[in-house]
C-alpha positions in Angstrom: -132.4 -75.4 -78.9 -128.9 -75.6 -80.5 -125.9 -75.7 -78.7 -122.7 -73.7 -79.3 -119.3 -75.4 -78.7 -116.8 -72.8 -77.6 -113.0 -73.4 -77.5 -112.1 -69.8 -76.8 -113.7 -67.1 -75.0 -113.2 -63.3 -75.4 -113.3 -62.3 -71.9 -114.9 -58.7 -71.3 -114.1 -58.3 -67.5 -114.1 -55.6 -65.0 -115.9 -52.2 -65.4 -112.9 -50.8 -67.4 -113.8 -52.7 -70.5 -117.4 -51.3 -70.5 -116.9 -47.8 -69.9 -115.0 -45.1 -71.3 -114.9 -41.1 -72.0 -114.4 -38.5 -69.6 -114.8 -38.4 -65.8 -115.4 -35.8 -63.4 -112.5 -36.1 -61.1 -108.7 -36.5 -62.1 -108.2 -39.8 -60.3 -111.1 -41.2 -62.1 -110.0 -39.9 -65.6 -106.5 -41.5 -65.1 -108.0 -44.8 -64.0 -110.3 -44.9 -66.8 -107.4 -44.0 -69.4 -105.0 -46.8 -67.8 -107.0 -49.7 -66.5 -106.5 -52.9 -68.2 -109.8 -54.7 -69.1 -109.7 -57.1 -66.3 -108.8 -54.3 -63.4 -111.0 -54.0 -60.5 -112.2 -50.2 -60.1 -110.1 -49.2 -56.9 -107.0 -50.6 -58.0 -105.7 -47.2 -59.5 -107.8 -45.0 -57.2 -106.9 -43.1 -54.2 -109.0 -44.4 -51.4 -110.9 -41.0 -51.3 -111.9 -41.4 -55.0 -112.7 -44.9 -54.7 -114.9 -44.4 -51.4 -116.9 -41.5 -53.3 -118.2 -44.2 -56.2 -121.2 -45.8 -56.0 -120.3 -49.3 -56.3 -123.3 -51.2 -57.8 -121.4 -53.5 -60.2 -120.0 -56.6 -58.3 -123.1 -57.9 -56.2 -121.1 -57.2 -53.2 -122.8 -56.7 -49.8 -123.0 -52.9 -49.3 -123.1 -52.9 -45.7 -120.1 -54.4 -44.7 -119.4 -57.4 -42.2 -121.4 -57.1 -38.9 -119.5 -56.3 -35.6 -119.4 -60.0 -34.6 -117.5 -60.5 -37.6 -115.0 -57.8 -37.4 -114.3 -58.6 -33.8 -113.5 -62.2 -34.8 -111.1 -61.1 -37.5 -109.5 -58.5 -35.3 -108.7 -61.1 -32.7 -107.6 -63.3 -35.6 -104.7 -60.8 -36.2 -102.4 -62.3 -33.5 -102.0 -65.3 -36.0 -100.6 -63.2 -38.8 -97.1 -64.4 -38.2 -98.1 -67.9 -38.1 -98.9 -71.0 -40.5 -100.3 -73.8 -38.2 -102.9 -71.2 -36.3 -106.3 -72.2 -34.9 -108.8 -71.9 -37.8 -111.7 -70.5 -35.7 -113.6 -73.8 -36.2 -114.6 -73.0 -39.9 -114.8 -76.5 -41.1 -117.0 -77.7 -38.3 -119.2 -74.6 -38.5 -119.9 -75.2 -42.2 -120.4 -78.9 -41.5 -122.9 -78.4 -38.8 -124.8 -75.8 -40.7 -125.2 -78.1 -43.6 -125.6 -81.6 -41.7 -122.4 -83.1 -43.7 -119.1 -84.4 -42.7 -115.9 -82.2 -42.9 -114.7 -84.9 -45.3 -117.4 -83.6 -47.7 -116.1 -79.8 -47.7 -113.1 -78.2 -49.4 -112.3 -74.6 -48.5 -111.2 -71.9 -51.2 -110.3 -68.2 -51.5 -113.8 -67.6 -52.6 -116.3 -69.8 -54.5 -114.3 -68.8 -57.7 -111.4 -70.7 -56.5 -114.0 -73.7 -56.2 -115.0 -73.4 -59.5 -111.5 -73.3 -60.8 -110.5 -76.3 -59.1 -113.5 -78.2 -60.3 -112.5 -77.3 -63.8 -108.9 -78.4 -63.3 -109.8 -81.8 -61.8 -112.7 -82.7 -64.0 -111.8 -81.3 -67.5 -108.6 -83.0 -67.8 -108.2 -84.8 -71.5 -110.0 -81.8 -73.2 -113.5 -82.6 -71.7 -116.2 -80.3 -72.0 -118.3 -78.5 -69.5 -121.9 -77.7 -70.4 -123.7 -74.8 -69.1 -126.0 -71.8 -70.0 -124.8 -68.5 -71.6 -124.9 -65.9 -70.4 -124.0 -67.0 -66.7 -121.2 -66.7 -64.2 -118.4 -66.8 -66.8 -115.4 -67.8 -64.7 -116.0 -71.6 -65.5 -115.9 -71.0 -69.2 -112.5 -68.6 -69.0 -111.1 -71.5 -66.7 -111.9 -74.3 -69.3 -110.2 -72.2 -72.1 -107.1 -72.1 -69.6 -106.8 -75.9 -69.4 -107.6 -76.3 -73.0 -111.1 -77.8 -72.7 -114.1 -76.8 -74.5 -117.6 -75.3 -73.2 -120.9 -76.1 -74.8 -122.8 -72.9 -73.9 -126.8 -73.1 -74.3 -128.6 -70.1 -74.6 -131.2 -69.1 -72.3 -134.9 -69.5 -73.0 -137.3 -66.5 -74.0 -138.0 -65.9 -70.2 -134.3 -65.7 -69.5 -134.0 -69.2 -67.4 -131.7 -71.7 -68.0 -133.0 -74.4 -70.3 -132.8 -77.8 -68.7 -134.1 -80.2 -71.4 -131.5 -78.6 -73.7 -128.7 -79.1 -71.0 -129.9 -82.8 -70.8 -129.8 -83.2 -74.4 -126.2 -81.6 -74.9 -124.9 -83.9 -72.2 -126.3 -87.0 -73.9 -124.9 -86.0 -77.1 -121.6 -85.4 -75.9 -121.2 -88.2 -73.1 -118.7 -89.5 -72.2 -116.5 -86.5 -73.1 -118.6 -84.0 -70.7 -116.5 -83.3 -67.6 -119.3 -81.6 -65.7 -122.5 -79.6 -66.0 -122.3 -75.9 -64.7 -125.6 -74.7 -63.1 -125.5 -71.1 -61.4 -128.5 -71.1 -59.2 -129.8 -68.4 -58.9 -128.1 -67.3 -62.2 -125.8 -64.5 -62.5 -126.5 -62.1 -64.4 -130.1 -62.6 -65.0 -131.2 -63.3 -61.2 -133.7 -66.2 -62.2 -133.6 -69.5 -60.2 -133.6 -73.2 -61.8 -136.6 -74.5 -59.7 -136.1 -77.7 -57.5 -138.0 -79.8 -60.0 -135.7 -78.7 -62.6 -132.7 -79.6 -60.7 -134.0 -83.2 -60.1 -135.1 -83.4 -63.8 -131.4 -82.5 -64.9 -129.9 -84.9 -62.3 -132.3 -87.7 -63.3 -131.9 -87.0 -66.9 -128.2 -87.2 -67.4 -125.8 -90.1 -67.1 -125.2 -90.8 -63.4 -121.5 -90.4 -63.6 -121.5 -87.1 -65.0 -120.9 -84.4 -62.0 -123.0 -81.2 -61.6 -121.5 -78.2 -60.3 -124.3 -76.2 -58.9 -123.2 -72.6 -57.7 -125.2 -71.3 -55.0 -123.5 -67.9 -54.3 -126.9 -66.2 -54.1 -128.8 -69.0 -52.3 -129.5 -66.8 -49.2 -131.7 -64.0 -51.3 -134.2 -66.4 -52.7 -137.6 -66.1 -51.7 -139.2 -68.5 -54.1 -140.9 -71.6 -52.7 -140.1 -73.5 -56.0 -136.3 -73.3 -55.1 -134.2 -75.5 -52.9 -130.4 -76.0 -52.1 -129.1 -78.9 -53.6 -126.9 -80.0 -50.7 -129.4 -82.8 -50.1 -128.0 -84.6 -53.2 -124.8 -84.5 -51.7 -126.0 -86.6 -48.7 -127.7 -89.1 -51.3 -124.2 -89.7 -52.8 -125.1 -88.2 -56.0 -122.2 -86.6 -58.1 -123.2 -83.1 -57.3 -120.9 -80.4 -55.9 -122.5 -77.3 -54.5 -120.4 -74.2 -54.3 -121.0 -71.3 -51.8 -119.5 -68.1 -50.8 -119.1 -65.6 -48.0 -118.8 -62.6 -50.6 -122.2 -61.7 -50.8 -124.5 -62.0 -48.0 -121.6 -62.4 -45.4 -119.8 -59.2 -47.0 -116.3 -60.7 -47.1 -115.7 -60.4 -50.7 -112.1 -58.7 -50.1 -111.2 -61.6 -47.6 -111.9 -64.5 -50.1 -113.6 -67.3 -48.7 -115.9 -70.0 -50.2 -116.3 -73.6 -49.9 -117.5 -76.6 -51.8 -119.8 -79.7 -50.5 -119.5 -82.8 -52.5 -119.1 -86.7 -52.1 -115.9 -87.8 -50.8 -114.7 -89.3 -54.1 -115.3 -85.7 -55.8 -113.5 -83.9 -53.0 -110.6 -86.4 -53.4 -110.2 -85.6 -57.0 -110.1 -81.6 -56.3 -108.0 -81.7 -53.3 -104.5 -81.8 -55.2 -105.4 -78.7 -56.8 -106.0 -76.4 -53.9 -103.6 -75.1 -51.7 -104.4 -75.2 -47.8 -102.8 -72.0 -47.3 -104.8 -70.2 -49.9 -107.5 -69.0 -47.1 -105.9 -66.8 -44.6 -106.4 -66.7 -40.8 -108.8 -63.6 -40.9 -111.1 -65.2 -43.5 -111.3 -68.4 -41.6 -112.4 -66.8 -38.2 -114.4 -64.1 -40.0 -116.4 -66.8 -41.9 -117.0 -68.9 -38.7 -118.3 -65.8 -37.0 -120.6 -64.9 -39.9 -122.2 -68.4 -39.8 -123.0 -67.8 -36.0 -124.5 -64.5 -36.3 -127.6 -65.4 -38.5 -129.6 -62.5 -36.9 -127.1 -59.9 -38.6 -127.3 -61.8 -41.9 -131.1 -61.9 -41.8 -131.1 -58.0 -41.2 -128.8 -57.6 -44.5 -131.0 -60.1 -46.4 -134.4 -57.9 -45.5 -132.7 -54.8 -46.3 -131.3 -55.7 -49.6 -134.6 -57.5 -50.7 -136.8 -54.6 -49.6 -134.3 -52.1 -51.6 -134.3 -54.2 -54.6 -138.1 -54.3 -54.8 -138.4 -50.5 -54.4 -135.9 -50.0 -57.3 -137.1 -52.4 -59.6 -140.7 -51.3 -58.9 -139.7 -47.8 -59.9 -138.0 -48.8 -63.1 -141.3 -50.6 -64.1 -143.1 -47.4 -63.4 -140.7 -45.7 -65.7 -141.8 -48.2 -68.4 -138.3 -50.4 -68.2 -138.9 -54.2 -68.1 -136.9 -55.7 -65.0 -136.1 -59.4 -65.3 -137.7 -60.9 -62.0 -134.7 -61.4 -59.7 -134.1 -63.8 -56.7 -131.0 -62.3 -55.9 -129.0 -59.0 -54.7 -129.0 -57.7 -58.2 -131.5 -57.4 -61.3 -131.1 -56.7 -65.0 -133.3 -54.0 -66.6 -133.9 -53.9 -70.3 -132.6 -50.5 -71.5 -134.2 -51.1 -75.3 -130.9 -49.6 -76.2 -127.3 -50.4 -76.2 -125.8 -50.8 -72.8 -122.4 -49.9 -73.2 -123.0 -46.0 -73.7 -125.2 -46.2 -70.7 -122.5 -47.8 -68.6 -120.2 -44.8 -69.6 -122.8 -42.4 -68.8 -123.2 -43.8 -65.1 -119.5 -43.9 -64.8 -119.1 -40.2 -65.6 -121.7 -39.5 -62.8 -119.6 -41.5 -60.4 -121.8 -44.7 -60.3 -120.3 -48.2 -61.3 -122.9 -50.6 -62.8 -122.5 -54.0 -64.2 -120.5 -54.7 -67.3 -122.3 -56.1 -70.7 -123.1 -59.7 -70.7 -123.3 -61.0 -74.2 -125.6 -61.5 -75.9 -127.9 -59.5 -73.4 -126.4 -56.1 -74.9 -129.4 -54.0 -74.1 -129.9 -55.1 -70.6 -127.9 -53.3 -67.7 -127.2 -55.5 -64.4 -127.2 -53.5 -61.2 -126.4 -54.7 -57.8 -128.5 -53.7 -55.1 -126.8 -51.0 -52.7 -128.1 -49.0 -49.9 -131.1 -47.0 -50.1 -129.1 -43.8 -50.6 -126.8 -45.4 -53.3 -130.1 -46.8 -54.9 -131.6 -43.2 -54.8 -128.3 -41.8 -56.6 -128.6 -44.7 -59.2 -132.4 -43.6 -59.8 -131.8 -39.8 -60.3 -129.0 -41.0 -62.6 -131.1 -43.2 -64.5 -133.8 -40.8 -65.0 -131.2 -38.1 -66.1 -129.6 -40.6 -68.7 -132.5 -42.8 -70.0 -135.9 -40.5 -69.4 
């Protein structure tokens, strides 16, 4: 497939860019009229107005942190006035969980910071990042910011990432490729890159080209064809695995993520990250979350069950849903998505933004059963 080299990306960020028109409550009307394109939906709302919304737009965990995590973060408040505080053993917890050394780990304020640091470290000299489109766009936006380029490859007809095309693009542009970006599972489609395809990619590109594999949604995957890429780090391959506590662990607002990579790549990244970026509450909460596996499994089961019920109902209504392995899904509306996003917004429901070029697809995060019931009622009113 043909690759497009993009040196400038027009970012359509946040819900505000995707919605318009009148809304029901004065607070929401003011927000819709004044928000900048990259604004988060709660920044100009009162707490009551924000809490009244169904927020199924950012792939968050709708249940919130478990009691064990809340208790750990509350206990860490006593360190609010300190810099060199005990960190809850977060690095040791991550290392033990993955069977790696702490020297293979770098912490960030969410996995997005890890992606940005990789871009800064590996795209110097106007090198290129190679990846799919659409995918999580932060990497491409950051590449633009550091005056680098992105080679963005279209998805296959089945909305999966095209690994042979990725390999060819790397070969065609080597040695000017800084790294390859693979979001697995992919955001916004929810589709995986199989473990066989990951191996095909790593074996098919020059060994000196790093591959950044974003596993933000790893915990929700059920397919036996999928596997984490952490073992490649243990083999010494030039692989960086990014993980986040924003999804399964419900710490999106606390900002905690990490990267796992060979020491040589960690050392390239380290100068571009501030060790004070991650706060005490996030570290203690993350450490507690990794230990409370029962709570994480309950959330996973609830979200998967709710997703399957919602997507089955949409299919019964005659709307095709891309098979998802995540806590969100994409439904084909068979009409432009922007007016539909606005119609949901008018009903107090925040859904995903447009994802060019898939402008007839709507991304929906999985909320609680009650939230998804509100979504389905609104969907029928808008679409049926």
